[in-house]
N, C-alpha and C positions, 0 to 999 in steps of 0.2 A: 641691479642685478644682472648678469649677463647668461646668454645659454649656457647649459652644461652639457656633456657628455658624460656617462658613469658607463667603462666598459668593465662588466662584471663577469670574472671567470666561472664556472659552473661548478656545484658541489663535488664531493670526492666520489670514486668509481672504485671497483674490484679492482681493475686494470690501472689505476692509480698506485693503489697499495701495492700489488705486485710488479709493480714498474714494467710494465708493457705499454708500448705504443699504441694509443689509439685513433689518432686520424682520424677518417670518416668513419670510420666503423662505429656501430649505432648502438653503445654500451649504456648502462640506466646506471643512475646513481646509487649507491649502497644506503646504508642505514644512517651511518655517518655525514654521508652527503646530504640526504634530507633532511636532517637536522642543520646542517650547515645552513641549508638554503632558505630553512624557516627563520633561522635566528636574522642571518644578513638581509633578507628580505623586510623583518620587522623594522630594521632600520632604515634601509631603504626609503620606506613607504613616507616617511616623516619629507625626504625631497618633493612628494606628489609629481610623478614623473607623468609629462604629458603623453608620453610614448614609451613601450616596452617594447623592444625588436630583440628577437633570437634566433640563433642558428636553430635548424630545423631537426638537429639531431637530438634523440632523447634526451639525453644528458643537460644539455641546456634548456630543452626547451622547458621541462619539469622544473629546474630553477627560476625561469624566467615565471612559469605560472604562481608560485610560490607567492610573487611579488604582485602578480596581476589581480589573484584572489582579496589582495589585502586594500588596493588600490582602486579598485576597478577599472583598471583599464587593459583591454586586449593584450595579449603577449602575440607579436605578429613574427611567426616565421619566415625568415629568408635565407635559403640555401648560399647566399652569397658570404653568410656566415659562419660557414662550417669550419673545423677545424683542417689546417693545412691536410693536403692527401699524402700521407706518406709512404704510398705505392707499396710495395712487397716488405717493408718494416713494421706495417701493421699486425699487432699482436705478439710481438717478439721484445724481449728485453734488450735492452745494449749490448750485454755480450751475447745474446743469442744473435743480432743482428749481426754483429765482427765477426761469429764463427760463420755466417753463413754468406755473409756478403763482405769480405776484407776488401776486397781493392774498391769495391763501390763505398764503403763507409772513410776507407781514407780519402777516396777522392771529397767525398762531400766534406770531411773535415777539412779539407786544404781549400774547399771554396767551392767545386763542382757538385754540383745538387743533380745533377741527371743520369746520373750512375745507378742511382737504385732504381728498378724496374717499374715502372708506372705511378713514380712520385713526383708532386707539384715541388717547384721551387718557393723561397721564402718570399722572392719578389712578386710571384705569380699568384700565391694567396694574399699577401700585402695588397696587391691592388683590387682582386675582389670585393674583398673586406672594406677598403676603405670610399670604395666605389656605391657601396649597398649605404655606409652613414651619410656620404654626403646627399646622395639622392632623398634620405631621409631628413634631411637639415634643409633642403628647398621649402619643404612645407613645418616647419618646427617654427613656432612663435618666439617673436622674442621673451627671454628672461624666462625660456622653459627647459624642462631636464628632460635629456631623453637616456635611457637605461638602454644599453646593448648586451645582452647575454650569447657569451660568445666561450671561445676555448683559449688555454694559455699561449700557445706559440702564434695562434692568427689576430690575437690582440696585439702582443708585442710587434709583429711584423705589419699589422694594419695601422696601428696608432703610429708608428716609425713613419709608415708611407702616406698617412694622413695628413702628418705633419711637417713631411718632407726634409726628413733624416736621410743624411746619406746613408746607402745600404753597410758598407763599413763601418757604421757606429752600430749598429742594431742589437749586435749584442754586447754591449755595453748596458743595455737593460737586461734586467733578471728576471727569472719568472714570475709568474701570478701564482699565488698559492690558491688551493681550491677556496674559490667562493670569496676571495677577496677582488679588489676593484681597482681599477685608475682612473682618473677625473680629468678630463679635458675643459677647460674655459675659454670660453671666447672675451678677448679684450681691446681695448683701444676705442677711439672715438668713433661716432656712428659712422663716417665717412671711410673709416679705414678699420676695417676689422680684424685679427687673427687671432688663432687659437693656441692654446698653451698647455702645457703638462701641467698641471698643479698638484698631483699626488699620483702615487704609483704604489703597487701593492700594498693597497690599503684597507683597514678593516671598520676602521670609525669614518663619521661623515664627515663632507667636508666645512670646512669653516673659513671665514672671512680671514683672509690674510692682512695682516695690519705690519705692512714694510714701504721703506722708502723707495722699493723694486718695484713699482708698478707698472 
């Protein structure tokens, strides 16, 4: 068996329901989000994670703690795993952002992410997230599983950065649902290892792949 990384998005919040951009605003899980975290944690516990890393924002930390309590492994907060900082857009719906910052939003849609005040770019968020994951892997034993609990945008950009996908392809990956996860699996012979994306937006446990495409 190879090492695995489970990239797990936090449970639902009231801002998710309202369509408000959360970013690094420290929102809480709602009742449904807490139920989602508890149910997903029961499934993920069977993977016996060796480490549980999480964003230090409450919605991710409380999701991680649901798993930590089941498996007896502490949740380790790391601010590098926070959601992307959306700056002045935080707290706004999509329409409100367009009403308030039409030029900035138009530039953002065209690939210039520097025109919304105080915002972080996808590349900046992806690199800090990937750096936190790489550092944790330095001490992750062979065959171990690590769960990383974070947020939708930063998981997408961080996974793509970690795997080395060109930025122009990042939008190919859809958003993760609340409390769903992606799975990265280490592959290859001992002298030449690499990481593969083996599941995306999953809600069921990873299963052995029986395929000629090994």
